[in-house]
N, C-alpha and C positions, 0 to 999 in steps of 0.2 A: 223450130226447136232452138232455144237461146243456149248456144254452146258455151258462150263465156260464162253465163250464170251457172250451167250445169258443172263447169270445171270447178267451181268453188265447193260444190257439194259432193263431188266424186272425182275420181281421178281419170284423166284423159290417158290412154295407153297407146303408144306406137310400137309397130311390130315390123320389122324388115320381112321382105318376101322369104317364105321359108321358115320363119320363126314359129316356134310352138306357143300357143296361147294358153290352152290348157290341155292336160294330159290324162288320157283314159286311167282310171282307177284310182285318181288322186281323191283324197278325202280332206285335204287340209284346206282347199280353197273353195269358197262359196259364193263367188260373184257371178253375175250375169253380164253380158257384153251387149252393147248396142254398136254396131259398126257404122262408122260416121263416114268412112273413106275406105275405097278398096274392097277386097273379097276375102272371105275365110271359108276354107274347106273342113268339113267334119268327117272323121275317119274312125271306123273300128279295126282294131289290130294294125296301127299305123306302123309302116316299114317292116312289116312281117309277111310271110309267104301269103297269108289268107287276107290281106288287106282289102278292105271294102271302103269307098267313098260313099258317105250317107247323104250328103248335101254340100250346096254351095251357097253361103249366106252373103248376100250383097248388101251394099250400103242401104241403111234405113231398117235393116232387119236385126235379130238378135239371136242369142244363143246362150246356154247356161243357166236358163231360168229354173231347172229343176232343182239344182244345187242351192239356189238362192232361197226358193220357197218351200222345198221339202227336205233340205238338208241331205240330198243324196250325193254320194261320190261321183265323179265324172264318169259318164258311160261312154265317151268318145274322146278322141284327140281333135283338137282345133288347130289348125294350120294356117298361117297367112299365106294366100295365094298370089298376093302382090302385097306391095307396102300398104299397111293397114294403120288407120287412126280409129280408135274404138274408145267407148265411154264405159268404164266398169262401175257397176252398182253392186255394193255388198250389203250384207246384214245391218252393218253399223249406220249406213246412211240411207237405206232404202226409203224409210218413212219420209225423211226430209225431201228426197228427190220426188216422190210421188205427190206429197202436199204441195211443194212449192212449184212443182213443174207438172200440172196435171195433164199436159200433152203427153207427157211420157207414158202415164198410166193408160190415156186413151189409146196411143199406138200399141202398147203392150196387149191390152185386151182385143184390139182388132187383129193383131197377129195371131193371138191364141185362138180367136174365132175362125179365123182363116184356115188354120191347121186342123181344127176339129172338123170344119167343113170339108176339107180336102180328104180327111180320113174316112168320113161318112160316105163322100162319094165313091172312095175306092172299096169300101165294104158293100156298097150297093153293087158295084160292078162284080165283085168277087161272088156275091150271092147270086147274081142273074147268070154268071158263068157255071156255077155250080149246078144249078137247075138245068142248065143245057146239057151238062155231061154228068149225069148222077151215078153213072157207072163207074167212073174213074174220078173219085171225089178228091179235089185238092182244096185245102183251106189254111188259112193263116192263124198260128198262135201267136197272139202279141201279149202286150203287158196286162198284168192283173196283179192286185195285192197278193194274190196267192201265190205267185211266182217270185224267185229271187230277182234282185234288181237287174242282173246282167242277162237274164232270160230274155231273148230277142224275139223277132218275127220269124216264124219257120213255117215250111210247107212239108209235109209229109203225103206221100202219094199212097191214098188209101182207097183200095177197091173193096167196096161193100156188096158186090154181086155175089149172091149165093152161088157155092160151087162145091166141088167134091172136098174142098178144105175148109169151108166156111158154111155155117148154118145159123138160122135165126131161131131163137127161143124166147119164151116169156119167163121172166125172172120176178120172184116176190122178194121184196126188201125185208129182212128179218128184223129191222129196226122199226119201220113205220108202216110195214105192210104194203106199200105201193107196188103195184105191178108194172112193169115195163118191159119193151123188147130189148134183146141184147143178142149181139152176134158172138159166136164162140168158134173156136178153131177145133177141127177134129184133128187131135195129135197123130192118130193111127194112120191118116191119109197123107200126111206131110211128106214131101219129097225133098231130100237134101240135095242142094246143087253146089254148095262150096263151103268151107270153113275159114274164117278169119285166123290172123295170126294169135288172136286171144281166145281162139277155141269157140268163138261165137259161130253158131251153124246158120248158114243162108238157105232159106227154102224156096221153092218154086212158087211163085204167083202170090205169095202171102208172107206178112212179117207177124208172127204170133204175138210179139210184144206188144204191137198196136191194140191188141184185143185182150191182153192178160189181165187187166184190172177192171172190174166192174164197179159202175158208180150209179147210186140211186139219184134221179134228177129231182126227186122231192126233198130228201133229207140230207143227201150228200154223202151218205155213208158210202164208203169206197173200201174194197180189199181185192187182193188177188183172186182170180176166179176159183182157185181150188180152196180158198178160205172163206169166201163171201158168206156163206150159209153156216159155216162151222164155227159159230160164236154161240154162247151160253148168254142169252140176253137177260139183263137184270135192269131194274129201274134205275140204280145208281150209274149204270154203264150209259143207258140211253140219255140220261140227264148230262153226264160229262160230255157225251159225244155231241149233243145238242149245243152245249156251251161252246164247244170247240168250233163247230160249223156255223154258228150263228152269224159270224161277220159275213159269210159268204152266201149263206142262203138268201135267194132273190138277187143277188149280185152276180152270180156265175150260172151260165146256161149250159147244162150237160145234155149234149144230144146222144141218144142211143139208137140201137138197132141200124138201119139202112142211112140214118143222118149222121152216124159217128163221124167226127172231124178231128182236125189237128188240135184244137184247143181241147177238146174233150179227153184226148190221150194224154196230154201233159198234165191237164187239171186232175184227171183220174189217179195218176200216180202221186201227185203232191197232196192230194185229199187222203188217199191211202196212208201216206207217212204221217200226216197229221192225226189221224184217226186210229192207228195202230196202237199206241200206248193206252188208249181207253178201251180198245176191244180184245186185246190178246195178250196172253201170258208170254214173257221173253220177248218184247216186240222188236228188239234189235236184230233177232233172227229174220224177221219180215222186212224191217226197213232196210236192212242190208242188201237183200235181194231187189227191192224197189229201187234204190239208189243205183244198183248196178245197171239195172235195165235203162234207168233213165240215162245214164252215161252212155250207153250204146245208142239210144235213141238221138241224144245229142249228137252223136258222131254221125248219124244219118243226116243231120241237119249241118254237117260240117263246122259246128261251133266247138273247137277244141277247148275254149276255155270254160265253157259250161260242162262239157263232158268231163274234164278233169275235176271241176267242183263236185259234180255228182259221184265220180269215183272216190274222191277223198272222204265224202260223207259215208260212202259204202264201206270203205276200208275200217273206217272208225267203228262202224257198227260190227263189222266182223271181228275186230280185234276185241270189242268189248264182249262178244259172244265167246271167243277164244278164252278171256280171261274170267268170267264170271259164270258160265254155264258148263253143266256136267256133259261132256261130249266126248266119246270114245270111238275106237276102231276106225271103220270106213269113213264115218261121219267127220272125225278129226282130220283124217287124210285129206278129204275133200276140202275141209275148211282152210288147212294149212295150204293147199294148193291154190285156193282162190285168192287168199290173202297174198301169196307170194306172186302170183299173176298180176294182181293190182298193184302192189308195191313196184313190180318191174315196169308196168305202164307209166307210173307216176314218177319213175326215175330214182326211186329209193333202193339201189342194187344191193347194199348190204342186208337190208331186211327181206328182201326178195330171196336173196340167197339162204337165208337162215329158214324161211317157211317151206321154200321148195325142198331144201335138203330134209325137213321133218317130213313132208309128204312123200319123199322118196323112200325113206328108211322105215316107214310105218309098216310093220309086219303083218297087220290086219286089213291092209288096204288093198285097193283094186290094182291089179297089174297094169291096166291101161293108163290109169292116172299116174302110177308110178313111173312108166317110160315117158309121159309127158313131162312130169317134173323133173326127170333126168335130163331130158332134151333142153328144157328150159334153163336148167341150172348150168349146163355146158355154155350156154349163150351168156349167161350172167357172168360166169367166171372169166370168160373171154373178154368181156367188156370192161369188167374190173382190172384184168391184167393190163389191157389196152390203155385204160386210164392212169395206171401207175406208171406205164412206159412214158406216156406224154407228159407226166409231171417231172420225170427224170429229164 
């Protein structure tokens, strides 16, 4: 590799040990880096409580290619683990570099092939392990065009063993008529073990949210279990849904029944969110629930960033419902309470106070929700008062 020649085409960058090369979330830079000397660490949530080191990039290897070739924002922070000399290649000079220095193109393709081969080996290992232990199924949900850019690799502990809580049924898709196996949770048999601070109920031996969305593996029509069959199918709706799902049909593999896995859980939710406007009246009521559940599932994966992303989407749809739909009585109380809780979780204490107060004073509301709103309201008031004192 001719460093002198390369330096005329692109910039040689030097970083002292501990220096930040790229920052997670940055959308302003698009260059990739080839490490010429030293080593670089890549991190998620750098210098935060949930920091994770993804990899160490040694001399001769590269990083940042996704921003260069796909225009994506930075999905990790890169930090110099020692004094580093690197070569930055940006969009303005990438063609010159590759045309005049073909060894760079060769090295890049070789590196990408090695990564794909390593991923394939990893997937083969995971598949063999899942076959050995089908009762307690663990699988990875990774990248897909269906998911947001920041969606990571996750493992949900899914036990598809039929039990008093879980049963297998055959479902017929109302859109394409395809029949497939589906696991459903028996709500009447669920046993509550605990309740989270945000009022999420934890159940013994099963998480209902992992089974709450049904997806047809043939046409990818997806909806909450209580809505899956409750649609009036029209030719126009089928055509619109097909157009929406066309980019994913053949590229996304949905596993149903005993084969349900982590990827399917996430994919089902995102497919349901995509399809709701084509299938249901007032779809924001539905997508708000879907996003809220997704936020909790991301919590199970300890991904606070994606959990907050989903909850922001949820509260936006709940607020749309609040402003545009005719909602009264207990339903309005429930809606205000949910918005208040979401605003509290997202740190918007003033809006949380506003909606929690509305839930508390609703005369037609449920006494239990009224007490819950009152308790949370006291917490919000205390936090606001404490914040004012700190400002003083």
